[in-house]
C-alpha positions as a Markdown table, in Angstrom:
| # | Residue | x | y | z |
|---|---|---|---|---|
| 1 | Met | 50.1 | 26.5 | -53.6 |
| 2 | Lys | 53.8 | 27.9 | -53.6 |
| 3 | Ser | 56.7 | 25.9 | -54.8 |
| 4 | Ile | 60.3 | 26.6 | -54.4 |
| 5 | Pro | 63.1 | 25.2 | -56.0 |
| 6 | Leu | 64.9 | 21.8 | -55.2 |
| 7 | Asn | 68.3 | 23.4 | -54.8 |
| 8 | Ser | 66.8 | 26.5 | -52.8 |
| 9 | Glu | 68.6 | 27.8 | -49.7 |
| 10 | Asp | 65.7 | 28.9 | -48.3 |
| 11 | Lys | 64.5 | 26.0 | -45.8 |
| 12 | Ser | 62.7 | 28.3 | -43.5 |
| 13 | Leu | 59.6 | 27.9 | -45.5 |
| 14 | Ile | 57.7 | 24.9 | -43.5 |
| 15 | Asn | 55.4 | 22.9 | -45.1 |
| 16 | His | 55.8 | 24.3 | -48.8 |
| 17 | Tyr | 56.2 | 22.3 | -51.7 |
| 18 | Ile | 59.6 | 21.6 | -53.0 |
| 19 | Glu | 60.1 | 21.2 | -56.9 |
| 20 | His | 61.4 | 17.6 | -57.8 |
| 21 | Pro | 62.4 | 16.2 | -61.2 |
| 22 | Ser | 59.9 | 13.4 | -61.3 |
| 23 | Ser | 56.9 | 15.5 | -60.4 |
| 24 | Val | 54.3 | 16.6 | -62.9 |
| 25 | Asp | 53.0 | 19.6 | -61.6 |
| 26 | Phe | 52.5 | 17.8 | -58.6 |
| 27 | Ala | 49.5 | 16.1 | -59.9 |
| 28 | Lys | 47.4 | 14.3 | -57.5 |
| 29 | Pro | 47.0 | 10.4 | -58.1 |
| 30 | Lys | 44.0 | 8.4 | -57.9 |
| 31 | Asp | 44.8 | 7.0 | -55.1 |
| 32 | Ala | 46.0 | 8.1 | -51.6 |
| 33 | Leu | 49.3 | 9.6 | -51.1 |
| 34 | Cys | 51.7 | 7.5 | -48.5 |
| 35 | Gly | 54.1 | 9.4 | -46.7 |
| 36 | Ile | 58.0 | 8.5 | -46.0 |
| 37 | Ile | 60.2 | 10.5 | -43.6 |
| 38 | Leu | 63.4 | 11.3 | -45.6 |
| 39 | Glu | 66.3 | 12.6 | -43.2 |
| 40 | Glu | 68.5 | 15.6 | -44.2 |
| 41 | Glu | 71.8 | 14.2 | -44.2 |
| 42 | Trp | 71.0 | 11.8 | -46.9 |
| 43 | Phe | 68.4 | 13.5 | -48.8 |
| 44 | Thr | 70.2 | 14.1 | -52.2 |
| 45 | Ala | 71.8 | 10.7 | -52.9 |
| 46 | Cys | 68.2 | 9.0 | -51.5 |
| 47 | Leu | 66.2 | 11.4 | -54.0 |
| 48 | Gln | 68.5 | 10.8 | -56.8 |
| 49 | Glu | 67.9 | 6.9 | -56.8 |
| 50 | Leu | 64.1 | 7.5 | -56.4 |
| 51 | Val | 64.5 | 9.3 | -59.6 |
| 52 | Asp | 66.3 | 7.0 | -61.4 |
| 53 | Asn | 64.0 | 4.4 | -60.3 |
| 54 | Lys | 61.2 | 6.3 | -62.1 |
| 55 | Ile | 59.2 | 6.8 | -58.8 |
| 56 | Lys | 56.7 | 9.8 | -58.7 |
| 57 | Val | 57.1 | 11.9 | -55.8 |
| 58 | Phe | 53.8 | 13.8 | -55.7 |
| 59 | Glu | 54.6 | 16.0 | -52.6 |
| 60 | Leu | 58.0 | 16.9 | -50.9 |
| 61 | Lys | 57.8 | 19.1 | -48.2 |
| 62 | Trp | 60.6 | 20.5 | -45.8 |
| 63 | His | 60.4 | 20.7 | -41.9 |
| 64 | Gln | 62.3 | 23.1 | -40.2 |
| 65 | Ala | 62.2 | 22.1 | -36.6 |
| 66 | Lys | 62.5 | 18.4 | -37.4 |
| 67 | Lys | 65.0 | 18.7 | -40.2 |
| 68 | Asn | 63.6 | 16.5 | -42.5 |
| 69 | Tyr | 61.6 | 16.0 | -45.4 |
| 70 | Leu | 58.0 | 14.5 | -45.8 |
| 71 | Leu | 58.0 | 12.9 | -49.1 |
| 72 | Gln | 54.6 | 11.6 | -50.5 |
| 73 | Thr | 54.6 | 8.9 | -53.2 |
| 74 | Gly | 51.4 | 6.9 | -54.8 |
| 75 | Leu | 50.4 | 3.8 | -53.5 |
| 76 | Glu | 51.9 | 1.5 | -56.3 |
| 77 | Asp | 55.4 | 3.1 | -55.8 |
| 78 | Tyr | 55.2 | 3.3 | -51.9 |
| 79 | Ser | 56.7 | -0.4 | -51.2 |
| 80 | Lys | 60.0 | 0.4 | -53.7 |
| 81 | Ala | 60.1 | 4.0 | -52.7 |
| 82 | Lys | 60.4 | 2.8 | -48.7 |
| 83 | Arg | 62.7 | 0.2 | -49.5 |
| 84 | Ile | 65.3 | 2.8 | -51.2 |
| 85 | Val | 64.6 | 5.2 | -48.6 |
| 86 | Ala | 65.7 | 2.3 | -45.7 |
| 87 | Ser | 68.7 | 1.1 | -47.8 |
| 88 | His | 70.0 | 4.8 | -47.3 |
| 89 | Arg | 69.0 | 5.1 | -43.7 |
| 90 | Asn | 70.5 | 1.8 | -42.8 |
| 91 | Ala | 73.7 | 2.6 | -44.5 |
| 92 | Lys | 74.4 | 5.6 | -42.0 |
| 93 | Gly | 72.5 | 4.0 | -38.8 |
| 94 | Lys | 69.6 | 1.8 | -37.6 |
| 95 | Thr | 66.5 | 3.5 | -36.7 |
| 96 | Leu | 64.6 | 2.2 | -33.5 |
| 97 | Asn | 60.9 | 3.2 | -33.5 |
| 98 | Ile | 60.3 | 3.5 | -29.8 |
| 99 | Ala | 57.0 | 3.6 | -27.7 |
| 100 | Ile | 57.4 | 4.6 | -24.0 |
| 101 | Trp | 54.9 | 3.7 | -21.6 |
| 102 | Gly | 54.7 | 5.8 | -18.5 |
| 103 | Ala | 55.7 | 9.7 | -19.0 |
| 104 | Gly | 56.4 | 10.1 | -15.2 |
| 105 | Asn | 59.5 | 11.3 | -13.8 |
| 106 | Val | 61.6 | 8.2 | -15.3 |
| 107 | Gly | 59.7 | 8.6 | -18.7 |
| 108 | Ser | 60.0 | 11.9 | -19.1 |
| 109 | Ala | 63.7 | 12.2 | -18.1 |
| 110 | Leu | 64.4 | 9.5 | -20.7 |
| 111 | Ile | 62.5 | 11.2 | -23.4 |
| 112 | Asp | 64.2 | 14.3 | -23.0 |
| 113 | Leu | 67.6 | 12.8 | -22.7 |
| 114 | Ile | 66.9 | 11.0 | -26.4 |
| 115 | Leu | 65.9 | 14.1 | -27.8 |
| 116 | Ser | 69.0 | 16.0 | -26.5 |
| 117 | Asn | 71.6 | 14.4 | -28.1 |
| 118 | Pro | 70.4 | 12.6 | -31.7 |
| 119 | Lys | 74.2 | 13.3 | -33.5 |
| 120 | Glu | 75.8 | 11.9 | -30.6 |
| 121 | Trp | 73.6 | 8.7 | -30.6 |
| 122 | Leu | 74.1 | 8.3 | -34.2 |
| 123 | Ser | 78.0 | 8.9 | -34.4 |
| 124 | Asn | 78.6 | 6.9 | -31.1 |
| 125 | His | 76.4 | 4.0 | -31.6 |
| 126 | Gly | 74.6 | 4.0 | -35.2 |
| 127 | Val | 71.4 | 4.8 | -33.8 |
| 128 | His | 68.4 | 6.9 | -34.8 |
| 129 | Phe | 65.7 | 7.3 | -32.4 |
| 130 | Asn | 62.3 | 7.7 | -33.5 |
| 131 | Ile | 59.9 | 7.9 | -30.5 |
| 132 | Phe | 56.5 | 7.6 | -32.0 |
| 133 | Ala | 54.7 | 7.0 | -29.0 |
| 134 | Val | 54.1 | 8.0 | -25.3 |
| 135 | Thr | 51.6 | 7.7 | -22.7 |
| 136 | Asn | 50.7 | 9.0 | -19.3 |
| 137 | Ser | 48.0 | 7.7 | -16.8 |
| 138 | Ser | 45.0 | 8.9 | -19.1 |
| 139 | Arg | 46.2 | 9.6 | -22.6 |
| 140 | Ile | 48.3 | 8.2 | -25.6 |
| 141 | Leu | 50.3 | 10.4 | -28.2 |
| 142 | Leu | 50.9 | 8.9 | -31.4 |
| 143 | Asp | 53.2 | 10.5 | -34.2 |
| 144 | Lys | 55.1 | 8.4 | -36.6 |
| 145 | Thr | 57.4 | 11.0 | -37.5 |
| 146 | Gly | 58.7 | 11.2 | -33.9 |
| 147 | Leu | 58.2 | 13.6 | -30.8 |
| 148 | Glu | 59.8 | 17.1 | -30.3 |
| 149 | Ala | 60.5 | 18.8 | -27.7 |
| 150 | Asp | 57.2 | 20.2 | -26.9 |
| 151 | Trp | 56.0 | 16.4 | -26.9 |
| 152 | Ser | 54.5 | 16.9 | -23.4 |
| 153 | Lys | 52.0 | 19.7 | -24.5 |
| 154 | His | 50.8 | 17.4 | -27.3 |
| 155 | Leu | 50.4 | 14.4 | -25.0 |
| 156 | Ser | 48.1 | 16.5 | -22.8 |
| 157 | Gln | 45.8 | 16.8 | -26.0 |
| 158 | Gly | 46.3 | 13.2 | -27.0 |
| 159 | Leu | 43.7 | 10.4 | -27.2 |
| 160 | Glu | 42.2 | 8.8 | -24.0 |
| 161 | His | 43.8 | 6.0 | -22.6 |
| 162 | Ile | 41.4 | 3.3 | -24.0 |
| 163 | Ser | 42.7 | -0.2 | -25.4 |
| 164 | Ser | 46.3 | 1.6 | -25.9 |
| 165 | Lys | 48.3 | -1.4 | -26.4 |
| 166 | Asn | 45.7 | -2.5 | -29.0 |
| 167 | Leu | 46.1 | 1.1 | -31.0 |
| 168 | Leu | 49.7 | 0.9 | -30.6 |
| 169 | Ile | 50.1 | -2.5 | -32.4 |
| 170 | Ala | 47.7 | -1.4 | -35.0 |
| 171 | Tyr | 49.4 | 1.8 | -35.5 |
| 172 | Ser | 52.7 | 0.3 | -35.7 |
| 173 | Lys | 51.4 | -2.3 | -38.3 |
| 174 | His | 49.5 | 0.3 | -40.1 |
| 175 | Tyr | 52.5 | 2.3 | -40.8 |
| 176 | Glu | 54.9 | -0.6 | -41.4 |
| 177 | Leu | 57.2 | 0.6 | -38.6 |
| 178 | Glu | 60.3 | -1.8 | -38.1 |
| 179 | Asn | 62.8 | -2.4 | -35.1 |
| 180 | Leu | 60.2 | -1.5 | -32.7 |
| 181 | Val | 60.9 | -1.2 | -29.1 |
| 182 | Phe | 58.7 | -0.8 | -26.1 |
| 183 | Ile | 59.9 | 0.6 | -22.9 |
| 184 | Asp | 57.8 | 0.3 | -19.8 |
| 185 | Thr | 58.9 | 3.0 | -17.1 |
| 186 | Thr | 55.7 | 2.0 | -14.8 |
| 187 | Ala | 55.2 | -0.3 | -11.9 |
| 188 | Asn | 51.9 | -1.4 | -13.2 |
| 189 | Ala | 51.1 | -4.9 | -13.6 |
| 190 | Thr | 48.5 | -4.6 | -16.2 |
| 191 | Val | 51.4 | -3.0 | -18.7 |
| 192 | Ala | 53.5 | -5.9 | -17.8 |
| 193 | Ser | 50.8 | -8.1 | -18.8 |
| 194 | Tyr | 51.2 | -6.8 | -22.3 |
| 195 | Tyr | 54.9 | -7.9 | -23.1 |
| 196 | Ser | 53.8 | -11.1 | -24.4 |
| 197 | Glu | 51.6 | -9.7 | -26.7 |
| 198 | Leu | 54.0 | -6.8 | -27.9 |
| 199 | Ala | 56.5 | -9.5 | -28.4 |
| 200 | Leu | 54.3 | -11.3 | -30.9 |
| 201 | Ala | 53.5 | -7.9 | -32.5 |
| 202 | Gly | 57.5 | -7.5 | -33.2 |
| 203 | Phe | 58.5 | -5.4 | -30.1 |
| 204 | Asp | 61.7 | -6.0 | -28.2 |
| 205 | Ile | 61.0 | -4.8 | -24.4 |
| 206 | Val | 62.9 | -2.8 | -22.1 |
| 207 | Ala | 61.2 | -2.6 | -18.4 |
| 208 | Ala | 62.2 | -0.7 | -15.6 |
| 209 | Asn | 59.0 | -2.4 | -14.1 |
| 210 | Lys | 59.9 | -5.5 | -11.7 |
| 211 | Ile | 56.5 | -7.0 | -12.3 |
| 212 | Ala | 57.3 | -9.4 | -15.1 |
| 213 | Asn | 60.5 | -10.6 | -13.6 |
| 214 | Thr | 58.7 | -11.3 | -10.2 |
| 215 | Asn | 55.4 | -13.0 | -11.3 |
| 216 | Thr | 54.8 | -16.6 | -10.4 |
| 217 | Gln | 57.6 | -18.9 | -11.9 |
| 218 | Lys | 55.0 | -20.3 | -14.5 |
| 219 | Ser | 54.4 | -16.5 | -15.8 |
| 220 | Tyr | 57.9 | -16.0 | -15.8 |
| 221 | Asp | 58.8 | -19.2 | -17.9 |
| 222 | Asp | 55.7 | -18.8 | -20.2 |
| 223 | Phe | 56.9 | -15.2 | -21.0 |
| 224 | Arg | 60.6 | -16.3 | -21.8 |
| 225 | Lys | 59.4 | -19.0 | -23.9 |
| 226 | Ile | 57.6 | -16.2 | -26.0 |
| 227 | Ile | 60.5 | -13.9 | -26.1 |
| 228 | Gln | 63.0 | -16.8 | -27.3 |
| 229 | Arg | 60.5 | -18.1 | -30.0 |
| 230 | Glu | 60.1 | -14.7 | -31.5 |
| 231 | Lys | 63.7 | -13.7 | -31.1 |
| 232 | Lys | 62.9 | -10.5 | -29.2 |
| 233 | Ser | 65.0 | -9.1 | -26.8 |
| 234 | Phe | 63.9 | -8.2 | -23.3 |
| 235 | Lys | 66.1 | -6.0 | -21.0 |
| 236 | Tyr | 65.6 | -5.1 | -17.5 |
| 237 | Glu | 69.0 | -3.9 | -15.9 |
| 238 | Thr | 67.1 | -1.0 | -14.0 |
| 239 | Asn | 65.1 | -3.6 | -12.1 |
| 240 | Val | 68.1 | -3.7 | -9.6 |
| 241 | Gly | 70.4 | -0.7 | -8.9 |
| 242 | Ala | 69.3 | 1.6 | -11.5 |
| 243 | Ala | 72.0 | 2.2 | -13.7 |
| 244 | Leu | 74.6 | 0.0 | -12.0 |
| 245 | Pro | 75.6 | -2.8 | -14.4 |
| 246 | Val | 74.5 | -5.7 | -12.0 |
| 247 | Ile | 72.4 | -7.9 | -14.5 |
| 248 | Gln | 74.9 | -7.4 | -17.2 |
| 249 | Thr | 77.9 | -8.5 | -15.0 |
| 250 | Leu | 76.0 | -11.7 | -14.0 |
| 251 | Lys | 75.2 | -12.7 | -17.2 |
| 252 | Gln | 78.8 | -12.0 | -18.5 |
| 253 | Ile | 79.9 | -14.4 | -15.4 |
| 254 | Ile | 77.7 | -17.1 | -16.7 |
| 255 | Ala | 78.7 | -16.8 | -20.4 |
| 256 | Ser | 82.1 | -17.1 | -19.4 |
| 257 | Gly | 81.5 | -20.6 | -17.9 |
| 258 | Asp | 81.8 | -19.3 | -14.4 |
| 259 | Lys | 79.5 | -20.4 | -11.6 |
| 260 | Val | 78.1 | -18.1 | -9.1 |
| 261 | Thr | 78.3 | -19.1 | -5.3 |
| 262 | Arg | 77.0 | -16.3 | -3.6 |
| 263 | Ile | 75.0 | -12.8 | -4.3 |
| 264 | Arg | 75.0 | -10.4 | -1.3 |
| 265 | Gly | 73.8 | -6.8 | -1.3 |
| 266 | Thr | 72.2 | -3.7 | 0.2 |
| 267 | Phe | 69.7 | -3.2 | -2.7 |
| 268 | Ser | 67.9 | -0.5 | -0.9 |
| 269 | Gly | 69.2 | 2.9 | -1.0 |
| 270 | Ser | 66.6 | 4.5 | 1.4 |
| 271 | Val | 67.3 | 2.1 | 3.9 |
| 272 | Asn | 71.0 | 2.0 | 3.9 |
| 273 | His | 70.3 | 6.1 | 4.3 |
| 274 | Ile | 68.3 | 5.5 | 7.4 |
| 275 | Leu | 70.7 | 3.0 | 8.9 |
| 276 | Ser | 74.0 | 5.0 | 7.9 |
| 277 | Ser | 72.2 | 8.0 | 9.9 |
| 278 | Ile | 71.9 | 5.9 | 13.1 |
| 279 | Arg | 75.4 | 4.4 | 12.8 |
| 280 | Asn | 77.0 | 7.8 | 12.3 |
| 281 | Gly | 75.0 | 9.2 | 15.2 |
| 282 | Thr | 73.3 | 12.0 | 13.2 |
| 283 | Ala | 69.8 | 10.7 | 14.0 |
| 284 | Asp | 67.8 | 8.2 | 15.7 |
| 285 | Phe | 65.7 | 5.8 | 13.7 |
| 286 | Gly | 62.3 | 7.5 | 13.9 |
| 287 | Ala | 63.9 | 10.9 | 12.9 |
| 288 | Ala | 66.1 | 8.9 | 9.9 |
| 289 | Val | 62.8 | 7.3 | 8.7 |
| 290 | Arg | 61.0 | 10.8 | 8.4 |
| 291 | Asp | 64.1 | 12.7 | 7.2 |
| 292 | Ala | 64.4 | 9.9 | 4.4 |
| 293 | Arg | 60.9 | 10.4 | 3.7 |
| 294 | Thr | 61.0 | 14.3 | 3.4 |
| 295 | Lys | 63.8 | 14.0 | 0.9 |
| 296 | Gly | 62.1 | 11.6 | -1.2 |
| 297 | Phe | 64.2 | 8.7 | -0.6 |
| 298 | Thr | 61.6 | 6.3 | 0.6 |
| 299 | Glu | 58.4 | 5.5 | -1.0 |
| 300 | Pro | 55.4 | 7.8 | 0.3 |
| 301 | Asp | 54.7 | 5.5 | 3.0 |
| 302 | Pro | 58.3 | 4.2 | 4.4 |
| 303 | Arg | 56.9 | 0.8 | 5.3 |
| 304 | Glu | 57.2 | -0.4 | 1.6 |
| 305 | Asp | 61.0 | 0.0 | 1.9 |
| 306 | Leu | 61.1 | -1.0 | 5.9 |
| 307 | Ser | 58.9 | -4.1 | 4.9 |
| 308 | Gly | 62.0 | -5.6 | 2.9 |
| 309 | Lys | 59.7 | -6.8 | 0.3 |
| 310 | Asp | 61.1 | -4.9 | -2.6 |
| 311 | Val | 64.5 | -5.6 | -1.6 |
| 312 | Ala | 63.3 | -9.5 | -1.9 |
| 313 | Arg | 61.8 | -8.6 | -5.4 |
| 314 | Lys | 65.4 | -7.4 | -6.4 |
| 315 | Leu | 66.9 | -10.7 | -5.0 |
| 316 | Leu | 64.6 | -12.6 | -6.9 |
| 317 | Val | 65.0 | -11.1 | -10.0 |
| 318 | Leu | 69.0 | -11.8 | -9.9 |
| 319 | Ala | 68.2 | -15.6 | -8.7 |
| 320 | Arg | 66.3 | -15.7 | -11.9 |
| 321 | Thr | 68.6 | -14.2 | -14.1 |
| 322 | Ile | 71.4 | -16.9 | -12.7 |
| 323 | Gly | 69.1 | -19.8 | -13.7 |
| 324 | Tyr | 67.1 | -20.5 | -10.4 |
| 325 | Lys | 63.7 | -21.4 | -10.4 |
| 326 | Leu | 61.6 | -19.9 | -7.2 |
| 327 | Asp | 58.9 | -17.7 | -6.2 |
| 328 | Leu | 59.0 | -14.6 | -3.7 |
| 329 | Asp | 57.4 | -16.5 | -0.8 |
| 330 | Asp | 60.4 | -18.6 | -1.1 |
| 331 | Ile | 62.5 | -15.7 | 0.4 |
| 332 | Arg | 62.6 | -15.5 | 4.2 |
| 333 | Ile | 62.2 | -11.7 | 5.0 |
| 334 | Lys | 63.1 | -10.4 | 8.4 |
| 335 | Ala | 61.2 | -6.8 | 8.4 |
| 336 | Leu | 62.8 | -3.8 | 10.0 |
| 337 | Ile | 59.5 | -3.2 | 11.7 |
| 338 | Gly | 56.9 | -5.3 | 13.1 |
| 339 | Glu | 53.2 | -6.0 | 12.5 |
| 340 | Asp | 52.1 | -3.7 | 15.4 |
| 341 | Leu | 53.7 | -0.7 | 13.1 |
| 342 | Ser | 52.5 | -2.2 | 10.0 |
| 343 | Thr | 48.8 | -2.0 | 10.5 |
| 344 | Leu | 48.7 | 1.7 | 11.6 |
| 345 | Asp | 47.4 | 4.4 | 9.2 |
| 346 | Leu | 50.6 | 6.5 | 7.9 |
| 347 | Glu | 50.1 | 9.5 | 9.9 |
| 348 | Ser | 50.3 | 7.3 | 13.2 |
| 349 | Phe | 52.9 | 5.3 | 12.0 |
| 350 | Leu | 55.1 | 8.5 | 11.4 |
| 351 | Val | 54.6 | 9.4 | 15.1 |
| 352 | Glu | 54.8 | 6.1 | 16.7 |
| 353 | Val | 57.9 | 4.9 | 14.6 |
| 354 | Asp | 60.0 | 6.3 | 17.6 |
| 355 | Val | 59.4 | 3.7 | 19.7 |
| 356 | Leu | 62.0 | 1.6 | 17.9 |
| 357 | Asp | 64.6 | 4.6 | 18.5 |
| 358 | Asp | 66.3 | 2.5 | 21.8 |
| 359 | Lys | 66.2 | -0.9 | 19.8 |
| 360 | Phe | 68.2 | 0.2 | 16.8 |
| 361 | Lys | 70.7 | 2.5 | 19.1 |
| 362 | Asn | 71.2 | -0.5 | 21.3 |
| 363 | Leu | 71.8 | -2.7 | 18.4 |
| 364 | Phe | 74.3 | -0.4 | 16.9 |
| 365 | Leu | 76.2 | -0.1 | 20.3 |
| 366 | Glu | 76.4 | -3.4 | 20.6 |
| 367 | Val | 78.2 | -4.6 | 17.8 |
| 368 | Gln | 81.5 | -5.4 | 17.9 |
| 369 | Asp | 84.3 | -3.2 | 16.9 |
| 370 | Gly | 85.0 | -3.6 | 13.2 |
| 371 | Tyr | 81.6 | -4.7 | 12.0 |
| 372 | His | 78.9 | -2.9 | 11.1 |
| 373 | Tyr | 75.0 | -3.8 | 10.8 |
| 374 | Val | 73.4 | -3.5 | 7.1 |
| 375 | Phe | 70.3 | -4.6 | 5.5 |
| 376 | Ala | 71.0 | -7.2 | 3.1 |
| 377 | Ala | 69.8 | -9.5 | 0.6 |
| 378 | Asp | 71.8 | -12.7 | 0.6 |
| 379 | Ile | 71.5 | -15.8 | -1.9 |
| 380 | Arg | 74.0 | -18.7 | -1.0 |
| 381 | Leu | 74.3 | -21.4 | -3.7 |
| 382 | Gly | 75.9 | -25.0 | -3.3 |
| 383 | Glu | 76.3 | -28.1 | -5.4 |
| 384 | Asn | 72.8 | -29.1 | -4.7 |
| 385 | Gly | 71.0 | -25.4 | -5.4 |
| 386 | Ile | 70.2 | -22.7 | -2.7 |
| 387 | Glu | 71.2 | -23.1 | 0.5 |
| 388 | Gly | 70.4 | -19.8 | 2.1 |
| 389 | Leu | 67.9 | -17.0 | 0.7 |
| 390 | Glu | 67.0 | -14.3 | 3.0 |
| 391 | Val | 66.8 | -10.6 | 3.4 |
| 392 | Gly | 67.4 | -8.8 | 6.8 |
| 393 | Leu | 70.0 | -7.2 | 9.0 |
| 394 | Gln | 73.2 | -8.6 | 8.7 |
| 395 | Lys | 76.4 | -8.4 | 10.9 |
| 396 | Ile | 79.4 | -7.6 | 8.1 |
| 397 | His | 82.9 | -6.8 | 8.9 |
| 398 | Gly | 84.0 | -3.3 | 8.0 |
| 399 | Asp | 86.4 | -4.1 | 5.1 |
| 400 | Ser | 83.2 | -5.3 | 3.2 |
| 401 | Val | 82.0 | -2.8 | 0.4 |
| 402 | Leu | 78.4 | -3.0 | 1.8 |
| 403 | Ala | 79.8 | -1.7 | 5.4 |
| 404 | Gln | 81.3 | 1.3 | 3.8 |
| 405 | Leu | 78.2 | 2.7 | 1.9 |
| 406 | Ser | 76.8 | 5.7 | 3.2 |
| 407 | Gly | 73.6 | 7.8 | 2.2 |
| 408 | Thr | 71.5 | 6.2 | -0.5 |
| 409 | Asp | 74.4 | 4.3 | -2.4 |
| 410 | Thr | 73.8 | 0.6 | -2.6 |
| 411 | Gly | 76.4 | -2.3 | -3.4 |
| 412 | Phe | 76.5 | -5.7 | -4.5 |
| 413 | Glu | 79.1 | -8.6 | -3.7 |
| 414 | Val | 79.1 | -11.5 | -6.0 |
| 415 | Tyr | 80.8 | -14.7 | -5.4 |
| 416 | Thr | 82.1 | -16.9 | -8.0 |
| 417 | Lys | 83.9 | -20.4 | -8.1 |
| 418 | Ala | 86.7 | -18.8 | -10.4 |
| 419 | Tyr | 87.2 | -15.6 | -8.0 |
| 420 | Gly | 86.9 | -17.8 | -4.7 |
| 421 | Ala | 86.7 | -15.7 | -1.6 |
| 422 | Lys | 87.3 | -12.2 | -2.9 |
| 423 | Pro | 84.0 | -11.0 | -4.7 |
| 424 | Ile | 83.2 | -9.0 | -7.6 |
| 425 | Cys | 81.9 | -5.5 | -6.1 |
| 426 | Ile | 79.7 | -3.2 | -7.5 |
| 427 | Ser | 78.7 | -0.1 | -5.7 |
| 428 | Gly | 77.5 | 3.4 | -6.1 |
| 429 | Ala | 74.1 | 5.7 | -6.6 |
| 430 | Gly | 71.4 | 2.8 | -7.0 |
| 431 | Ala | 68.5 | 5.0 | -7.2 |
| 432 | Gly | 67.8 | 8.4 | -9.0 |
| 433 | Ile | 65.3 | 9.8 | -11.8 |
| 434 | Glu | 68.3 | 10.6 | -14.3 |
| 435 | Leu | 70.5 | 7.4 | -13.4 |
| 436 | Thr | 67.3 | 5.5 | -14.2 |
| 437 | Ala | 66.8 | 7.0 | -17.3 |
| 438 | Arg | 70.3 | 6.7 | -18.5 |
| 439 | Gly | 70.1 | 2.8 | -17.5 |
| 440 | Ile | 67.3 | 2.6 | -19.7 |
| 441 | Leu | 68.9 | 4.0 | -22.5 |
| 442 | Ser | 72.0 | 1.9 | -21.8 |
| 443 | Asp | 69.7 | -1.5 | -22.1 |
| 444 | Ile | 68.5 | 0.2 | -25.6 |
| 445 | Phe | 71.9 | 0.3 | -26.8 |
| 446 | Thr | 72.4 | -3.8 | -26.0 |
| 447 | Leu | 69.4 | -4.7 | -27.9 |
| 448 | Asp | 70.1 | -7.3 | -30.2 |
């Protein structure tokens, strides 16, 4: 076993032992060793405090790639050593131990974003990220010391996806990980069903997945009670509008004592792209649908977007955020296509959708000057509660932000008592892999 002096400048030797004043020839203890990660920036001060407290360090290894040390101490000293290390770490920033469920497009982009700027996150937000768990559809990768840039290679060799939620909870408890955050980038109902148990196990939750917010009212209420009782956070900004601060704005309005009187918006960038193509004369309805699908703006089956159901789910999220109790069935949806096209197989639909060309061409020709048709979600609120709740085509004046959107942009108008007839307007790109990843990261930074 080769050792190098503690003050050696040669840190290129990975996993070699480093001499330490409290060690006695690296004699092995009778009990198993317990490991603690020690970051380079506070290594010297922290190590000195361990020495002063007569804590024996049996192994100390430098890891060149991670720029940190693995400190091994005996079981009898572990709790005290962990408190000392934690005090130094917290003095320079809070460490968040993160589990990311769903290493698809958004999940992968989020991991790479987090790993790309560790110094920026620490200096600007006082946060250290330690991604200790990640899953895809079949495997889970666990590493208490955190993922590195080659994480995807290791995930492909991870454990098979069996009872992964229970394994995650057991793993976090075994290693006594603190400041736990569970991030759901899936659209999976089973994963959403984990949230209550995860909150009970100490996790804050950040979700791009809309299912927990659009479940039955009872399920929604039961989950919120657990979150409140356990004093955990649930963040879901990306449920509506990717990185646009829609949820945040609504919560700030409510916190200020103002009252929301109406929310209207074009929540679907894919549908807005289709309709703006017709309005601009660049394509008929069928061609616009196929073009949006080819470019990846719609779901693989565009009828998921054209049905209006996803827009209705987003409207439900907003309505519940401002305190209204209702279910998805309470929203009146006027789909852009009829039942005759909804029951066809996908290939037939992509051909037959051209039958709607004349309908939409005439619709846009007949609209009065100064007005436009947009596919909008709309909730109108009065003194006695909800007065209108619907999704469908609306004729909107050209002065509205919603009428001026083009491409895949989305827009929101929030009317309140204080602002009167002039709404608070939020608009911009409402979809995209990187934007959604950044929206999730923003949610993490707002955790209590």
